[in-house]
N, C-alpha and C positions, 0 to 999 in steps of 0.2 A: 504494500500500500504506500510505499514511499513515493514522493513526487519526483524523485531524482531519476535520471537516466544513467545507464552505464554505456560506455562506448563499445561498439559503435551503434547499437540499437537498444530499444527498450528491453527490460526483462520480459520473459514470456508469461503474461498474466491474463491472457484471453480477453474476450470481447468487452467486458465491463470496465477494463482499465485502459484499453488502447484502442486506436483507430483500427478496426478490423473489418474483414469481409468474409461472408459465408456464401458459397456458390452452389447452385443447383445445376447439374449437367443434364445431358440428354434432352428429350422432348418434354420432360416433366413440367417445365414452366414455359415452354414455347407454345403459347396458346394461339390458335389461328383465329384471331379476332378481327372483325371489320375495322379498318382504320377509322379513327374519329378525330375531330378537331381538338385542339388544345383546350378550348373552353369546355367542350363536352367532357374531356378527360378529367379536367379539374373538378367539374361539378358532379361527376358521377363516380364518386369514390366507392370502392368495393365495400368499405366498412360502414358507409353511411346511407346505403340504399334502402328503400322501402321503410323509412322511418326507423331503421335499426342503426344504432351506433354502438359498435362493439367496444369502443374506447371510452365511452362515458357510461357511468352507472354507479353502483355502490357495492360494497362488500357486505354480505349477509352471513351471519353465523349460522351454520348448518351442520350439526353433529353427524348427519348422514353423509356429509361430503368427505369424511375422513376415510375414504376408500384407500386401499393399499396402493401405493405408487407403482408405476409400471417398471420400476427398477429398485434395487436394494443397495445396501452399503458397499457391495462389491463392484458396482458399475465402474468400468475402467476409464470412462470419460470424465469422471468427477475429480476435481482437484480436492485433495484431502481437507483443506481448510474449509471447504464449502459442503463437505459431506456430513450433513447434520445428523444423519442416522448414526454413522460410525462414531461421530464425536459426542453423541448423547446430548444433543442440544436440548436444553430444558424446555418443556411445554411444546415440543414439536407437533404432537398430535393436535393440541389446541390451536396452534398457529395455522395448521392446514385444515382446520374446520371452517375457515372463512372462504366463502364462494363468491366469485365475481359475477354479478348480475348486470348485464348490459342494459342500456336504455332501449326499450322497444323491441327486444327479441331475446331469445335464449342463446346461451353459449354451450355448445356440445363439447364434451370431453373427447379428445382424440381416441379413436377406437384402435387399440393395438392389434386386435384380431384381424380387423379389416386390412390393416397395412402391414401385417406381419410378413416376414420373408425368411423362411428357414435357411435359405442360402446366403443370407446377409453375412458380411464379414468386414472386419476392419480393413481399411485400405488407405494408403497414403500416396497421393499424387506427388510428383516431384515439386517441391516448393510449398506443399501444403503442410500444415501442422498436424491436423487430424483429418480422418475421412472414413467413409464406409461405402460399400457397394451393395446394391439391392438388385440381384439378377432377375427376380420375377417382374420387376418394373423397369429394368434397364435404366436405373437411376443411380448416379453417384453423387454423394454429398461430400463436399470438401470444405475444410475450414482454412482459409488463407489469412495471413496477417499483412495488411498494407498499412503501415503505421499512420501515414497521413493521406492515403490514397494516391497522392502525387509522389514522384520520385524523391527519395529522402536518403541522405547518406552523411556520414561523418567526414569532414574535410579538414585534415590537420593543418594545412597551410591556407591562410586566409588573406594574403596580401592583395590578390586580385579583387577581393571584395571591398577593400578599403576599410576593413574593420580596425578598430582602435588597437594600438599595440598593447601587449600584456595578456591577451587571450591566447590560449594554446591552440584553439581551433574553433570551428563552427559546425553546426548542423545545417547542411545545405538542403533547401527545399526547392525543387524545380516545379513551380506552380502549374506549368503547362505540359508536364510530362507524366503520364499515368505510371504508377508503380508496376513493375513487371509481375507482381504477385496476382494482380487481377485484370490487367489490361487485355489479356487474350482469353479470358474466361467467357463462357457462353451465357452466363446468367449472373446478374448482380443482385446482392441481397441487402446488405445493411452496413452501417458504419458507426463509429464513435470517436469523438475527439474531445479530450478534456485539456484545455490549455494550461491548467494548473499543474499538470504532470510534467511539463517541460522544464529543463534545468535552467535556472536563472544565470548560472555562471558560464554556460556554454550556449551562445546565442543561436537562434534559428535565423538564418539569412535566406530570404526569399529571392529566387531567380526566375527570370522569364526570358525565353529565347536565348538561354545560355549566359545571360548577364544579370548581375545583382540589381534588384529593383531599387531605384533611388528616387526619393529618400527611403531609407530602410523602413520596412513595415513592422509594426508590433504584432503580437500573437493574434489578436482578434481580427485585425485588418488582414493579416496574412491568411487566416482561416477563410475569410470571405473570398479572397482571390483564388485560393485553392479550390474551394467549393464551386465557384463559378466555372472554373476551367474543367474540373472533373465532371460536373453535371453536363456541361456541353459535350465532353468526350463520350459520356454514357449515351446521351441522346443521339450522337452521331454514329457510334459504333454498334449499338445494340438495337435489334429490330423492334419496331413498335408493337409487334405481336408477342413480345416477350414480357412476361409478368415480372415487374421490377418493384421491389420494396426497399424503402430506406427507413430503418428503425431509428426512432428518436431516442433521446438520452434516458438512461436509467438513473433515477435520483439517488442521492445519498441521504442518510439520516443521522448525522452527527449532532448530538445535543450537548450543549455546554462547552463546546469547543471543537476544533477540527480534529482530524485523526491523530495529530501529534500534539494535541493540547487537551488530552484526556476526554475527548469527545466520546459519548456513550449512546447506545441504542438498546438499553435494557427495558423495553416496553412490553406490555402484556396484551395489547390489543391494537388494532389499526387506529390511525389518527382520524379525527372528525373532519368533515369537509371544511368547516369554518376555520380550521387550523392550517390548512395547506398554504395559503398565501403568506402567512407569517413565517412559515418554514422556507418556502421556495421562491417567493417573488423577488426578483433581483433588486427592486427598489428598496427592499428591507435590508439588503446587504448582509444577509446571513451566510454562514459557511456552506449552506446547501443550495445556493442560488444558481450554480453553474449549469444544471440541467436545462432549466427554462431559458437561461441566457444563450446557451448554444443552440437550443431548439429554434429560437427566433431567427438565428443566422441561417440555419439549415432550411427552415421553411421558406425564407426569402429566396434562397438559391434555387429551390425546387419549384417556384411559381412558374406556371405555364408549361410544365413538363408532364409526361405520362408516368412519372415515377410515383408509386403509391406510398403515402406516409404510413408507417407502422407505428402509430402513436401510442406507445406503451407507457409513456411518462406519467400521465394523470392517474391511471389505475394503480401504478406502483408507488406514487407519492403517499398514498394512505398507509403503506405497509412498513412503518417504522419498526414493527415487531418481528419482522421476518428475515433479519440478517443473522449471520453466524455470531456476531457480537463477541463474547468472550470464549465461545466454544470453537476453538480453532484447531484442535487436534494435537497441539504441542504445548507443553507446560509453560514454556517461556515466551510464547508467541505474543501474548498481550503486552508483556513487559517490553518487548522489542518494538512491536509495530502498533500497539494500541488495539482497541476494539475494531472489528471489521464491521462497519456500518455502511459499506459500499456494495459488497457482493451480497448474494442471496443464498439462503439455505436451500439445499436440495435434499428432498423434495420441497417445493415451495412456489413462490410467485412465478419463476420462469416456466413452470408447468402450465400456468394460465396463459402465458405468452404463447406457448406452443399450441394450446387449444385455439387461440385466436388466429394464429397463422394458418393452422390447418383449416379452420372454417373459412377463412378468406380464400384460400386456394380452392377448396371445394366449391365455394360460391362462384368463383370465377369460372371454373369448368362448367358449372350448371348454367351460368349466363351465356357462355360460349355455345353450349349445345342448343340454346334457343335461337341463336342467330341464323 
């Protein structure tokens, strides 16, 4: 959970800590949809059709919702610190008794029997961190990390950039060059950038057309330029009949200070709706403001595109109770890193994210069949 980087790239902390991409291969997301205008695409969001809004609603306590998760403590894809079954996270059953009820419709749980594939196996494409192949569906899911989506590298020598003397080097960001990790992939899924994670002593220097941008850009302005260029690249290189999602930010829940200031998340129930702005609204300048702050930049960059927003921020803002907190699997973890109020317990809130994504994909196929 440290905000520092190690040269030359970030520590491997997966999607909630870094700018990452998840890719679907094969024809799974290549939907043969009739092309529609940008305005139609904007107004006809998959999640907001027919008075249904999967992203707005409320959490309802339902003891019957405590069904067994579709995985156990041995799941190889879980990072130990987030494996709340193995780490005996207190009140885990109670935490998972809260069910997300969307506005105007029902949310179905993903059906593992329907999508089960006995031939499925772990698989790793060159350059991917994790992946799996499902032969019955001819689908490969791969998890790639593209830290900033654009090309990004450690540059020890910085004289050409005109950087002040005394710095050992810079992190060079080519705002107009897509990272190799995702540029040639057939389906784009989601991303995450938290500017507070970048090192203060090692500058990010933004380049365009091979030259440093002058005057130098700060982190937030640099992010805007990167997003504008990467969104343009996605729109240019990915077919319009490909279903594309961009996941918005996952909120943090540090109370009483940031992660390195004894911030805590030892809550026993979700937050109330009237508490959310106090926690997350950037104007209040709290330690958890970054999710909404970054979302506004992302939403602006995606205006007029056919990229669907996977807006999981709001429903996740309620769940201050659902983080690993002090149950991290190692005795000295809290003393070293502080409580984990950024990542989520597994099982937990991310399972609801999967249910929403599954329903969006199925709804999209259903709509395509009607065309």
